[in-house]
N, C-alpha and C positions, 0 to 999 in steps of 0.2 A: 746631487739634487740641483745645486746652483747652476751647473753646466746644462743640465737637462731642461731647465726652465727657459733657456735661450732668451729671446726678446719678448716672451709672453708675460713676464713679470720681473719685478726688481727684487732680488733676494738680498736681504741685508743681514749678514751674519754678525753675531756678537753686538747687536744694537740693543741697548737698554732703553725700554720705553717707560717714561715716567707719567704719561697721560694718554688715555684712550677714550675717544669720544665718538659715539654713534648717534647722539640725539640732535646735534645742531648742524650736521652736514648730511649730504646725500651720499652715504657710504661710510667710510671710517677715517677719522683724523687721529693720528698718533703723534706724540712729541717725544723726541729722544732726550737723553740726559744732557746732550750738548746743545739743546734748543732747536734742533732741526724738526720742522713740521713735515709730516708725511700724510698725503691725502691719497686714498685708494677706494676703489669700488668694493673690495673685499680684503680681509686680512686672515692669516692663519695664526692662531694662538697656539704655541707649542711650549707650554710652561709646566708640564708634568703635574705634580701634586698641588701646585699653586694655581691651577687653571681657574677654579671657582673664585678665588680671591681676586684674580684679575678681572673676571667677568663681573663680579659684584662691584668693583671699583668703576666699571664702565656702565653701571646700571643695566646690565644684561642679565637674563635669567641664568641661574646656575644649572649645571648639568648633573645628572645622577651618575657620578663616577665612582668606581671602585679602584683605588690606587694600591698597587702591589709593589713592594720593594723587590727588585730583581738585580742580582749581581751576575754579570756575564763572566764566563770562564772559557778559555780555549786550551785544549790539551794536545800534545803531540805524542803519539805512540810509535813504537818501532813497527816496521812493515810486517814482521813475522807475527805480531800480536793482532794487527789490523786485518790481516788475512787477505 
């Protein structure tokens, strides 16, 4: 995903956001745990089951989400069984 974004956006992996503001700026203002301020026209919030608590902290409307716990598994079978 980060490579696919190219120069269209700045992807910041593993960045902990401690403040999210949409009221006082034209767009989004986020502050990271190390004090860096990020200003953007848009932001993608990808925080799973914590999405609504993040939206609430930014005074944004909550979403009607149904969160499911999913565990991924990958199996390898012999070629004679896979057919």
